[in-house]
All heavy atoms as TSV, in Angstrom:
chain	resi	resn	atom	element	x	y	z
A	1	MET	N	N	79.517	210.155	-39.598
A	1	MET	CA	C	78.535	209.382	-38.909
A	1	MET	C	C	78.835	209.356	-37.486
A	1	MET	O	O	79.901	208.810	-36.971
A	1	MET	CB	C	78.622	207.952	-39.558
A	1	MET	CG	C	77.702	206.996	-38.973
A	1	MET	SD	S	77.579	205.471	-39.874
A	1	MET	CE	C	79.161	205.156	-40.608
A	2	LYS	N	N	78.039	209.884	-36.619
A	2	LYS	CA	C	78.138	210.048	-35.178
A	2	LYS	C	C	77.565	208.694	-34.550
A	2	LYS	O	O	76.449	208.326	-34.841
A	2	LYS	CB	C	77.467	211.229	-34.722
A	2	LYS	CG	C	77.705	211.560	-33.299
A	2	LYS	CD	C	76.997	212.840	-32.884
A	2	LYS	CE	C	77.116	213.154	-31.412
A	2	LYS	NZ	N	76.372	214.281	-30.980
A	3	LYS	N	N	78.341	208.116	-33.661
A	3	LYS	CA	C	77.891	206.929	-32.956
A	3	LYS	C	C	76.686	207.287	-32.104
A	3	LYS	O	O	76.746	208.321	-31.427
A	3	LYS	CB	C	79.056	206.345	-32.153
A	3	LYS	CG	C	80.187	205.854	-33.062
A	3	LYS	CD	C	81.194	205.161	-32.153
A	3	LYS	CE	C	82.300	204.602	-33.096
A	3	LYS	NZ	N	83.312	203.899	-32.318
A	4	ASN	N	N	75.665	206.422	-32.139
A	4	ASN	CA	C	74.483	206.675	-31.334
A	4	ASN	C	C	73.974	205.441	-30.672
A	4	ASN	O	O	72.815	205.383	-30.158
A	4	ASN	CB	C	73.413	207.335	-32.203
A	4	ASN	CG	C	72.910	206.388	-33.336
A	4	ASN	OD1	O	73.349	205.331	-33.481
A	4	ASN	ND2	N	72.070	206.967	-34.189
A	5	MET	N	N	74.865	204.364	-30.458
A	5	MET	CA	C	74.384	203.182	-29.870
A	5	MET	C	C	75.202	202.846	-28.623
A	5	MET	O	O	76.464	202.890	-28.756
A	5	MET	CB	C	74.421	201.997	-30.765
A	5	MET	CG	C	73.341	201.983	-31.839
A	5	MET	SD	S	73.504	200.625	-32.979
A	5	MET	CE	C	73.453	199.255	-31.865
A	6	GLY	N	N	74.557	202.639	-27.481
A	6	GLY	CA	C	75.328	202.256	-26.295
A	6	GLY	C	C	75.612	200.744	-26.255
A	6	GLY	O	O	75.152	199.946	-27.074
A	7	SER	N	N	76.392	200.297	-25.221
A	7	SER	CA	C	76.814	198.935	-25.217
A	7	SER	C	C	75.545	197.926	-24.893
A	7	SER	O	O	75.512	196.877	-25.464
A	7	SER	CB	C	77.819	198.695	-24.075
A	7	SER	OG	O	77.327	199.166	-22.867
A	8	THR	N	N	74.632	198.389	-24.103
A	8	THR	CA	C	73.452	197.594	-23.864
A	8	THR	C	C	72.672	197.381	-25.130
A	8	THR	O	O	72.186	196.249	-25.421
A	8	THR	CB	C	72.488	198.268	-22.787
A	8	THR	OG1	O	73.326	198.517	-21.611
A	8	THR	CG2	C	71.376	197.363	-22.454
A	9	ASP	N	N	72.451	198.465	-25.911
A	9	ASP	CA	C	71.801	198.347	-27.237
A	9	ASP	C	C	72.467	197.332	-28.164
A	9	ASP	O	O	71.899	196.461	-28.797
A	9	ASP	CB	C	71.732	199.632	-27.832
A	9	ASP	CG	C	70.717	199.807	-28.946
A	9	ASP	OD1	O	70.038	198.804	-29.235
A	9	ASP	OD2	O	70.558	200.960	-29.499
A	10	LYS	N	N	73.854	197.365	-28.158
A	10	LYS	CA	C	74.606	196.500	-29.020
A	10	LYS	C	C	74.387	194.987	-28.521
A	10	LYS	O	O	74.231	194.118	-29.432
A	10	LYS	CB	C	76.035	196.808	-28.953
A	10	LYS	CG	C	76.375	198.151	-29.657
A	10	LYS	CD	C	77.946	198.173	-29.618
A	10	LYS	CE	C	78.401	199.624	-29.396
A	10	LYS	NZ	N	79.810	199.734	-29.349
A	11	ILE	N	N	74.472	194.775	-27.241
A	11	ILE	CA	C	74.336	193.450	-26.777
A	11	ILE	C	C	72.932	192.859	-27.061
A	11	ILE	O	O	72.843	191.678	-27.514
A	11	ILE	CB	C	74.577	193.438	-25.209
A	11	ILE	CG1	C	76.057	193.721	-24.954
A	11	ILE	CG2	C	74.160	192.087	-24.584
A	11	ILE	CD1	C	76.383	194.006	-23.499
A	12	ILE	N	N	71.942	193.685	-26.969
A	12	ILE	CA	C	70.575	193.222	-27.280
A	12	ILE	C	C	70.431	192.823	-28.684
A	12	ILE	O	O	69.886	191.809	-29.048
A	12	ILE	CB	C	69.504	194.270	-26.797
A	12	ILE	CG1	C	69.474	194.395	-25.252
A	12	ILE	CG2	C	68.114	193.885	-27.339
A	12	ILE	CD1	C	68.688	195.547	-24.765
A	13	ARG	N	N	70.993	193.707	-29.617
A	13	ARG	CA	C	70.890	193.426	-31.037
A	13	ARG	C	C	71.620	192.215	-31.340
A	13	ARG	O	O	71.125	191.364	-32.209
A	13	ARG	CB	C	71.456	194.587	-31.761
A	13	ARG	CG	C	70.536	195.848	-31.809
A	13	ARG	CD	C	71.191	197.009	-32.363
A	13	ARG	NE	N	70.351	198.234	-32.338
A	13	ARG	CZ	C	69.733	198.687	-33.394
A	13	ARG	NH1	N	69.841	198.186	-34.609
A	13	ARG	NH2	N	68.946	199.770	-33.232
A	14	ILE	N	N	72.784	191.961	-30.761
A	14	ILE	CA	C	73.625	190.778	-31.120
A	14	ILE	C	C	72.888	189.527	-30.586
A	14	ILE	O	O	72.855	188.479	-31.313
A	14	ILE	CB	C	75.014	190.841	-30.604
A	14	ILE	CG1	C	75.741	191.933	-31.343
A	14	ILE	CG2	C	75.707	189.578	-30.695
A	14	ILE	CD1	C	77.119	192.285	-30.774
A	15	ALA	N	N	72.272	189.640	-29.386
A	15	ALA	CA	C	71.511	188.533	-28.849
A	15	ALA	C	C	70.297	188.113	-29.725
A	15	ALA	O	O	70.034	186.911	-29.966
A	15	ALA	CB	C	71.074	188.842	-27.392
A	16	ILE	N	N	69.604	189.137	-30.173
A	16	ILE	CA	C	68.475	188.825	-31.064
A	16	ILE	C	C	68.966	188.145	-32.369
A	16	ILE	O	O	68.312	187.258	-32.893
A	16	ILE	CB	C	67.743	190.210	-31.461
A	16	ILE	CG1	C	66.964	190.622	-30.145
A	16	ILE	CG2	C	66.717	189.941	-32.487
A	16	ILE	CD1	C	66.361	192.005	-30.273
A	17	ALA	N	N	70.082	188.682	-32.936
A	17	ALA	CA	C	70.641	188.049	-34.169
A	17	ALA	C	C	71.043	186.573	-33.983
A	17	ALA	O	O	70.767	185.798	-34.819
A	17	ALA	CB	C	71.803	188.815	-34.609
A	18	ILE	N	N	71.617	186.263	-32.817
A	18	ILE	CA	C	71.995	184.957	-32.505
A	18	ILE	C	C	70.750	184.099	-32.308
A	18	ILE	O	O	70.729	182.894	-32.780
A	18	ILE	CB	C	72.926	184.899	-31.207
A	18	ILE	CG1	C	74.205	185.555	-31.473
A	18	ILE	CG2	C	73.085	183.523	-30.629
A	18	ILE	CD1	C	75.124	185.745	-30.340
A	19	LEU	N	N	69.736	184.585	-31.643
A	19	LEU	CA	C	68.514	183.854	-31.491
A	19	LEU	C	C	67.906	183.499	-32.850
A	19	LEU	O	O	67.397	182.433	-33.107
A	19	LEU	CB	C	67.491	184.648	-30.616
A	19	LEU	CG	C	66.084	184.029	-30.475
A	19	LEU	CD1	C	66.290	182.788	-29.601
A	19	LEU	CD2	C	65.223	185.024	-29.751
A	20	ILE	N	N	67.843	184.435	-33.810
A	20	ILE	CA	C	67.338	184.260	-35.135
A	20	ILE	C	C	68.136	183.131	-35.833
A	20	ILE	O	O	67.643	182.242	-36.511
A	20	ILE	CB	C	67.350	185.554	-35.892
A	20	ILE	CG1	C	66.268	186.476	-35.372
A	20	ILE	CG2	C	67.029	185.246	-37.337
A	20	ILE	CD1	C	66.349	187.866	-35.902
A	21	ALA	N	N	69.469	183.194	-35.667
A	21	ALA	CA	C	70.346	182.159	-36.328
A	21	ALA	C	C	70.062	180.823	-35.692
A	21	ALA	O	O	69.977	179.808	-36.456
A	21	ALA	CB	C	71.773	182.545	-36.117
A	22	ILE	N	N	69.851	180.723	-34.340
A	22	ILE	CA	C	69.547	179.471	-33.747
A	22	ILE	C	C	68.209	178.938	-34.263
A	22	ILE	O	O	68.113	177.721	-34.588
A	22	ILE	CB	C	69.546	179.541	-32.212
A	22	ILE	CG1	C	70.923	179.773	-31.655
A	22	ILE	CG2	C	68.883	178.372	-31.570
A	22	ILE	CD1	C	71.051	180.196	-30.251
A	23	LEU	N	N	67.209	179.769	-34.369
A	23	LEU	CA	C	65.901	179.364	-34.849
A	23	LEU	C	C	65.989	178.830	-36.325
A	23	LEU	O	O	65.328	177.907	-36.655
A	23	LEU	CB	C	64.848	180.435	-34.748
A	23	LEU	CG	C	64.458	180.920	-33.347
A	23	LEU	CD1	C	63.605	182.150	-33.415
A	23	LEU	CD2	C	63.732	179.781	-32.647
A	24	TYR	N	N	66.859	179.514	-37.104
A	24	TYR	CA	C	66.951	179.113	-38.503
A	24	TYR	C	C	67.632	177.712	-38.607
A	24	TYR	O	O	67.213	176.838	-39.307
A	24	TYR	CB	C	67.812	180.101	-39.270
A	24	TYR	CG	C	68.029	179.726	-40.755
A	24	TYR	CD1	C	67.076	179.771	-41.631
A	24	TYR	CD2	C	69.303	179.330	-41.075
A	24	TYR	CE1	C	67.275	179.383	-42.982
A	24	TYR	CE2	C	69.548	178.908	-42.360
A	24	TYR	CZ	C	68.495	178.893	-43.301
A	24	TYR	OH	O	68.697	178.509	-44.594
A	25	PHE	N	N	68.776	177.534	-37.866
A	25	PHE	CA	C	69.534	176.333	-37.965
A	25	PHE	C	C	68.886	175.149	-37.325
A	25	PHE	O	O	69.255	174.008	-37.608
A	25	PHE	CB	C	70.963	176.516	-37.464
A	25	PHE	CG	C	71.757	177.412	-38.366
A	25	PHE	CD1	C	72.293	178.595	-37.969
A	25	PHE	CD2	C	72.070	176.982	-39.712
A	25	PHE	CE1	C	73.059	179.397	-38.920
A	25	PHE	CE2	C	72.839	177.741	-40.577
A	25	PHE	CZ	C	73.313	178.914	-40.030
A	26	THR	N	N	67.906	175.363	-36.441
A	26	THR	CA	C	67.158	174.238	-35.896
A	26	THR	C	C	65.914	174.038	-36.604
A	26	THR	O	O	65.012	173.293	-36.196
A	26	THR	CB	C	66.795	174.561	-34.406
A	26	THR	OG1	O	66.048	175.715	-34.296
A	26	THR	CG2	C	68.018	174.586	-33.539
A	27	ASN	N	N	65.746	174.737	-37.775
A	27	ASN	CA	C	64.519	174.632	-38.680
A	27	ASN	C	C	63.209	174.959	-37.997
A	27	ASN	O	O	62.146	174.449	-38.347
A	27	ASN	CB	C	64.421	173.147	-39.217
A	27	ASN	CG	C	65.543	172.847	-40.292
A	27	ASN	OD1	O	65.953	173.737	-40.977
A	27	ASN	ND2	N	66.087	171.645	-40.259
A	28	THR	N	N	63.320	175.927	-36.965
A	28	THR	CA	C	62.066	176.391	-36.322
A	28	THR	C	C	61.450	177.391	-37.341
A	28	THR	O	O	60.210	177.558	-37.366
A	28	THR	CB	C	62.407	176.997	-35.014
A	28	THR	OG1	O	63.129	176.018	-34.257
A	28	THR	CG2	C	61.181	177.460	-34.324
A	29	ILE	N	N	62.226	178.198	-38.036
A	29	ILE	CA	C	61.713	179.135	-38.987
A	29	ILE	C	C	62.264	178.781	-40.374
A	29	ILE	O	O	63.338	178.225	-40.467
A	29	ILE	CB	C	62.160	180.604	-38.585
A	29	ILE	CG1	C	63.579	180.777	-38.559
A	29	ILE	CG2	C	61.334	181.014	-37.358
A	29	ILE	CD1	C	64.061	182.221	-38.380
A	30	SER	N	N	61.412	178.985	-41.385
A	30	SER	CA	C	61.889	178.707	-42.733
A	30	SER	C	C	61.147	179.599	-43.682
A	30	SER	O	O	60.130	180.309	-43.347
A	30	SER	CB	C	61.672	177.215	-43.007
A	30	SER	OG	O	60.272	176.902	-42.943
A	31	GLY	N	N	61.466	179.463	-44.997
A	31	GLY	CA	C	60.758	180.177	-45.998
A	31	GLY	C	C	60.944	181.728	-45.932
A	31	GLY	O	O	62.020	182.194	-45.593
A	32	THR	N	N	59.931	182.437	-46.225
A	32	THR	CA	C	59.975	183.849	-46.306
A	32	THR	C	C	60.270	184.448	-44.881
A	32	THR	O	O	61.024	185.437	-44.830
A	32	THR	CB	C	58.616	184.434	-46.787
A	32	THR	OG1	O	58.331	183.805	-48.085
A	32	THR	CG2	C	58.742	185.950	-46.928
A	33	LEU	N	N	59.721	183.939	-43.894
A	33	LEU	CA	C	59.944	184.383	-42.567
A	33	LEU	C	C	61.458	184.344	-42.187
A	33	LEU	O	O	62.006	185.240	-41.648
A	33	LEU	CB	C	59.177	183.646	-41.460
A	33	LEU	CG	C	59.386	184.015	-40.043
A	33	LEU	CD1	C	58.915	185.449	-39.795
A	33	LEU	CD2	C	58.606	183.068	-39.121
A	34	ALA	N	N	62.088	183.167	-42.619
A	34	ALA	CA	C	63.477	183.050	-42.315
A	34	ALA	C	C	64.283	184.114	-43.183
A	34	ALA	O	O	65.282	184.650	-42.572
A	34	ALA	CB	C	63.898	181.570	-42.770
A	35	LEU	N	N	63.926	184.388	-44.344
A	35	LEU	CA	C	64.620	185.425	-45.075
A	35	LEU	C	C	64.524	186.791	-44.462
A	35	LEU	O	O	65.488	187.527	-44.393
A	35	LEU	CB	C	64.111	185.378	-46.612
A	35	LEU	CG	C	64.466	184.191	-47.392
A	35	LEU	CD1	C	63.758	184.282	-48.822
A	35	LEU	CD2	C	65.905	184.090	-47.573
A	36	VAL	N	N	63.302	187.131	-44.120
A	36	VAL	CA	C	63.008	188.443	-43.512
A	36	VAL	C	C	63.787	188.578	-42.199
A	36	VAL	O	O	64.523	189.579	-41.925
A	36	VAL	CB	C	61.471	188.736	-43.305
A	36	VAL	CG1	C	61.306	189.957	-42.530
A	36	VAL	CG2	C	60.852	188.779	-44.652
A	37	LEU	N	N	63.646	187.630	-41.273
A	37	LEU	CA	C	64.366	187.632	-39.991
A	37	LEU	C	C	65.928	187.593	-40.185
A	37	LEU	O	O	66.613	188.253	-39.454
A	37	LEU	CB	C	63.875	186.527	-39.144
A	37	LEU	CG	C	62.432	186.657	-38.594
A	37	LEU	CD1	C	62.059	185.435	-37.742
A	37	LEU	CD2	C	62.235	187.974	-37.785
A	38	GLY	N	N	66.332	186.806	-41.207
A	38	GLY	CA	C	67.786	186.800	-41.545
A	38	GLY	C	C	68.330	188.171	-41.909
A	38	GLY	O	O	69.395	188.527	-41.508
A	39	ALA	N	N	67.497	188.912	-42.714
A	39	ALA	CA	C	67.925	190.203	-43.125
A	39	ALA	C	C	67.985	191.203	-41.866
A	39	ALA	O	O	68.973	191.887	-41.773
A	39	ALA	CB	C	66.957	190.778	-44.100
A	40	PHE	N	N	67.019	191.002	-41.038
A	40	PHE	CA	C	67.027	191.820	-39.761
A	40	PHE	C	C	68.298	191.463	-38.983
A	40	PHE	O	O	68.967	192.349	-38.357
A	40	PHE	CB	C	65.858	191.662	-38.908
A	40	PHE	CG	C	64.649	192.534	-39.375
A	40	PHE	CD1	C	63.515	191.885	-39.995
A	40	PHE	CD2	C	64.688	193.920	-39.232
A	40	PHE	CE1	C	62.465	192.781	-40.320
A	40	PHE	CE2	C	63.680	194.713	-39.619
A	40	PHE	CZ	C	62.504	194.152	-40.201
A	41	ALA	N	N	68.612	190.201	-38.849
A	41	ALA	CA	C	69.756	189.747	-38.119
A	41	ALA	C	C	71.037	190.342	-38.631
A	41	ALA	O	O	71.936	190.804	-37.931
A	41	ALA	CB	C	69.841	188.207	-38.023
A	42	VAL	N	N	71.213	190.327	-39.947
A	42	VAL	CA	C	72.404	190.904	-40.606
A	42	VAL	C	C	72.485	192.414	-40.334
A	42	VAL	O	O	73.510	192.951	-39.975
A	42	VAL	CB	C	72.395	190.612	-42.092
A	42	VAL	CG1	C	73.430	191.370	-42.865
A	42	VAL	CG2	C	72.555	189.134	-42.373
A	43	ILE	N	N	71.329	193.130	-40.412
A	43	ILE	CA	C	71.296	194.532	-40.175
A	43	ILE	C	C	71.695	194.767	-38.742
A	43	ILE	O	O	72.464	195.719	-38.372
A	43	ILE	CB	C	69.920	195.132	-40.529
A	43	ILE	CG1	C	69.706	195.078	-42.028
A	43	ILE	CG2	C	69.761	196.445	-39.918
A	43	ILE	CD1	C	68.262	195.402	-42.455
A	44	PHE	N	N	71.159	193.965	-37.780
A	44	PHE	CA	C	71.507	194.194	-36.386
A	44	PHE	C	C	72.988	193.966	-36.051
A	44	PHE	O	O	73.555	194.714	-35.322
A	44	PHE	CB	C	70.645	193.143	-35.504
A	44	PHE	CG	C	69.267	193.565	-35.286
A	44	PHE	CD1	C	68.380	192.704	-34.697
A	44	PHE	CD2	C	68.802	194.771	-35.596
A	44	PHE	CE1	C	67.015	193.022	-34.493
A	44	PHE	CE2	C	67.411	195.134	-35.404
A	44	PHE	CZ	C	66.546	194.217	-34.842
A	45	ILE	N	N	73.550	192.975	-36.691
A	45	ILE	CA	C	74.985	192.770	-36.545
A	45	ILE	C	C	75.816	193.903	-37.058
A	45	ILE	O	O	76.738	194.390	-36.413
A	45	ILE	CB	C	75.432	191.398	-37.224
A	45	ILE	CG1	C	74.838	190.232	-36.538
A	45	ILE	CG2	C	76.948	191.271	-37.290
A	45	ILE	CD1	C	75.243	189.939	-35.066
A	46	ILE	N	N	75.476	194.373	-38.296
A	46	ILE	CA	C	76.182	195.494	-38.901
A	46	ILE	C	C	76.137	196.718	-38.090
A	46	ILE	O	O	77.146	197.368	-37.754
A	46	ILE	CB	C	75.797	195.708	-40.305
A	46	ILE	CG1	C	76.148	194.551	-41.222
A	46	ILE	CG2	C	76.337	197.040	-40.847
A	46	ILE	CD1	C	75.531	194.543	-42.615
A	47	THR	N	N	74.897	197.067	-37.613
A	47	THR	CA	C	74.788	198.298	-36.880
A	47	THR	C	C	75.444	198.159	-35.527
A	47	THR	O	O	75.899	199.135	-34.998
A	47	THR	CB	C	73.234	198.686	-36.693
A	47	THR	OG1	O	72.541	197.552	-36.100
A	47	THR	CG2	C	72.600	198.992	-38.006
A	48	SER	N	N	75.478	196.953	-34.925
A	48	SER	CA	C	76.138	196.875	-33.708
A	48	SER	C	C	77.691	197.027	-33.778
A	48	SER	O	O	78.260	197.638	-32.856
A	48	SER	CB	C	75.905	195.369	-33.098
A	48	SER	OG	O	74.531	195.254	-32.745
A	49	PHE	N	N	78.213	196.509	-34.856
A	49	PHE	CA	C	79.646	196.733	-35.029
A	49	PHE	C	C	80.091	198.232	-35.399
A	49	PHE	O	O	81.230	198.567	-35.003
A	49	PHE	CB	C	80.203	195.722	-36.080
A	49	PHE	CG	C	80.383	194.318	-35.561
A	49	PHE	CD1	C	79.697	193.291	-36.182
A	49	PHE	CD2	C	81.050	194.018	-34.427
A	49	PHE	CE1	C	79.782	192.067	-35.730
A	49	PHE	CE2	C	81.172	192.716	-33.949
A	49	PHE	CZ	C	80.588	191.753	-34.611
A	50	ILE	N	N	79.173	198.890	-36.059
A	50	ILE	CA	C	79.644	200.291	-36.385
A	50	ILE	C	C	79.029	201.226	-35.400
A	50	ILE	O	O	79.271	202.421	-35.431
A	50	ILE	CB	C	79.170	200.669	-37.829
A	50	ILE	CG1	C	77.626	200.547	-37.941
A	50	ILE	CG2	C	79.877	199.746	-38.815
A	50	ILE	CD1	C	77.152	201.126	-39.320
A	51	SER	N	N	78.264	200.792	-34.381
A	51	SER	CA	C	77.692	201.583	-33.289
A	51	SER	C	C	76.833	202.715	-33.828
A	51	SER	O	O	76.774	203.807	-33.229
A	51	SER	CB	C	78.834	202.181	-32.421
A	51	SER	OG	O	79.539	201.125	-31.831
A	52	PHE	N	N	76.161	202.461	-34.903
A	52	PHE	CA	C	75.293	203.568	-35.483
A	52	PHE	C	C	74.044	202.905	-36.079
A	52	PHE	O	O	74.036	201.928	-36.782
A	52	PHE	CB	C	76.068	204.238	-36.707
A	52	PHE	CG	C	75.174	205.294	-37.335
A	52	PHE	CD1	C	74.995	206.500	-36.737
A	52	PHE	CD2	C	74.719	205.056	-38.557
A	52	PHE	CE1	C	74.226	207.469	-37.405
A	52	PHE	CE2	C	73.876	206.057	-39.197
A	52	PHE	CZ	C	73.710	207.225	-38.614
A	53	CYS	N	N	72.889	203.474	-35.620
A	53	CYS	CA	C	71.618	203.048	-36.134
A	53	CYS	C	C	70.990	204.230	-36.918
A	53	CYS	O	O	70.699	205.269	-36.375
A	53	CYS	CB	C	70.637	202.651	-35.033
A	53	CYS	SG	S	69.045	202.124	-35.570
A	54	PRO	N	N	70.865	204.034	-38.270
A	54	PRO	CA	C	70.273	205.070	-39.057
A	54	PRO	C	C	68.883	205.502	-38.708
A	54	PRO	O	O	68.492	206.723	-38.935
A	54	PRO	CB	C	70.307	204.574	-40.455
A	54	PRO	CG	C	71.038	203.205	-40.464
A	54	PRO	CD	C	71.151	202.911	-39.007
A	55	LEU	N	N	68.095	204.655	-38.050
A	55	LEU	CA	C	66.745	204.977	-37.718
A	55	LEU	C	C	66.737	205.864	-36.455
A	55	LEU	O	O	65.748	206.551	-36.183
A	55	LEU	CB	C	65.926	203.703	-37.454
A	55	LEU	CG	C	65.678	202.863	-38.644
A	55	LEU	CD1	C	64.848	201.597	-38.264
A	55	LEU	CD2	C	64.824	203.649	-39.647
A	56	TYR	N	N	67.799	205.911	-35.674
A	56	TYR	CA	C	67.797	206.797	-34.508
A	56	TYR	C	C	68.011	208.220	-34.862
A	56	TYR	O	O	67.571	209.167	-34.198
A	56	TYR	CB	C	68.910	206.276	-33.560
A	56	TYR	CG	C	68.671	205.028	-32.778
A	56	TYR	CD1	C	69.672	204.578	-31.878
A	56	TYR	CD2	C	67.458	204.356	-32.819
A	56	TYR	CE1	C	69.447	203.384	-31.198
A	56	TYR	CE2	C	67.218	203.244	-32.081
A	56	TYR	CZ	C	68.259	202.787	-31.245
A	56	TYR	OH	O	68.020	201.647	-30.575
A	57	SER	N	N	68.806	208.460	-35.968
A	57	SER	CA	C	69.205	209.829	-36.297
A	57	SER	C	C	68.078	210.830	-36.521
A	57	SER	O	O	68.075	211.911	-36.018
A	57	SER	CB	C	70.063	209.785	-37.534
A	57	SER	OG	O	71.294	209.140	-37.208
A	58	PRO	N	N	67.110	210.447	-37.336
A	58	PRO	CA	C	66.057	211.472	-37.540
A	58	PRO	C	C	65.274	211.814	-36.331
A	58	PRO	O	O	64.682	212.977	-36.262
A	58	PRO	CB	C	65.100	210.814	-38.595
A	58	PRO	CG	C	65.781	209.578	-39.039
A	58	PRO	CD	C	66.842	209.312	-38.110
A	59	PHE	N	N	65.181	210.968	-35.338
A	59	PHE	CA	C	64.483	211.267	-34.099
A	59	PHE	C	C	65.327	211.780	-32.996
A	59	PHE	O	O	64.845	211.989	-31.906
A	59	PHE	CB	C	63.734	209.955	-33.690
A	59	PHE	CG	C	62.832	209.476	-34.707
A	59	PHE	CD1	C	63.143	208.270	-35.438
A	59	PHE	CD2	C	61.623	210.034	-35.008
A	59	PHE	CE1	C	62.235	207.772	-36.388
A	59	PHE	CE2	C	60.729	209.583	-35.947
A	59	PHE	CZ	C	61.070	208.436	-36.725
A	60	GLY	N	N	66.641	211.838	-33.182
A	60	GLY	CA	C	67.586	212.344	-32.193
A	60	GLY	C	C	67.745	211.404	-30.999
A	60	GLY	O	O	68.140	211.800	-29.969
A	61	ILE	N	N	67.587	210.156	-31.278
A	61	ILE	CA	C	67.710	209.139	-30.265
A	61	ILE	C	C	69.162	208.727	-30.128
A	61	ILE	O	O	69.861	208.538	-31.163
A	61	ILE	CB	C	66.823	207.870	-30.501
A	61	ILE	CG1	C	65.424	208.311	-30.537
A	61	ILE	CG2	C	67.084	206.783	-29.510
A	61	ILE	CD1	C	64.506	207.148	-31.041
A	62	SER	N	N	69.652	208.546	-28.934
A	62	SER	CA	C	71.023	208.003	-28.729
A	62	SER	C	C	70.934	207.169	-27.383
A	62	SER	O	O	70.535	207.728	-26.395
A	62	SER	CB	C	72.011	209.081	-28.542
A	62	SER	OG	O	73.315	208.623	-28.266
A	63	THR	N	N	71.447	205.993	-27.471
A	63	THR	CA	C	71.490	205.122	-26.262
A	63	THR	C	C	72.941	205.142	-25.752
A	63	THR	O	O	73.240	204.415	-24.798
A	63	THR	CB	C	71.059	203.715	-26.547
A	63	THR	OG1	O	71.892	203.147	-27.641
A	63	THR	CG2	C	69.596	203.610	-27.083
A	64	ARG	N	N	73.755	205.942	-26.366
A	64	ARG	CA	C	75.159	205.989	-25.923
A	64	ARG	C	C	75.241	206.875	-24.664
A	64	ARG	O	O	74.554	208.010	-24.655
A	64	ARG	CB	C	76.029	206.652	-27.010
A	64	ARG	CG	C	77.428	206.493	-26.822
A	64	ARG	CD	C	78.189	206.746	-28.093
A	64	ARG	NE	N	79.569	206.493	-27.909
A	64	ARG	CZ	C	80.543	207.077	-28.494
A	64	ARG	NH1	N	80.229	207.950	-29.443
A	64	ARG	NH2	N	81.822	206.791	-28.293
A	65	LYS	N	N	76.079	206.605	-23.738
A	65	LYS	CA	C	76.291	207.302	-22.516
A	65	LYS	C	C	76.944	208.655	-22.929
A	65	LYS	O	O	77.850	208.673	-23.659
A	65	LYS	CB	C	77.063	206.604	-21.533
A	65	LYS	CG	C	76.358	205.474	-20.831
A	65	LYS	CD	C	77.173	204.920	-19.717
A	65	LYS	CE	C	76.400	203.709	-19.127
A	65	LYS	NZ	N	77.175	203.123	-18.022
A	66	LYS	N	N	76.440	209.719	-22.298
A	66	LYS	CA	C	77.039	211.032	-22.518
A	66	LYS	C	C	78.180	211.231	-21.496
A	66	LYS	O	O	78.090	210.848	-20.352
A	66	LYS	CB	C	76.043	212.143	-22.359
A	66	LYS	CG	C	74.994	212.011	-23.444
A	66	LYS	CD	C	73.981	213.212	-23.377
A	66	LYS	CE	C	73.032	213.277	-24.440
A	66	LYS	NZ	N	72.438	212.170	-24.995
A	67	ILE	N	N	79.343	211.732	-21.999
A	67	ILE	CA	C	80.489	211.878	-21.127
A	67	ILE	C	C	80.460	213.157	-20.446
A	67	ILE	O	O	80.148	214.231	-21.020
A	67	ILE	CB	C	81.797	211.645	-21.927
A	67	ILE	CG1	C	81.801	210.263	-22.568
A	67	ILE	CG2	C	82.999	211.878	-21.123
A	67	ILE	CD1	C	82.914	210.029	-23.529
């Protein structure tokens, strides 16, 4: 698995996941919407920590800086 996420991409994904968590814990979102957004938040966190986005691979996208 080749890393394809840069640091800016990771920061944005983690920020979105934190925002979703805040919206959930302040009861701004609930029900099915909360479950769907919660799933996205978990996916964003996992992909940020492993620096790999499976959706980028088929399209040849990489936000990682080339050395």
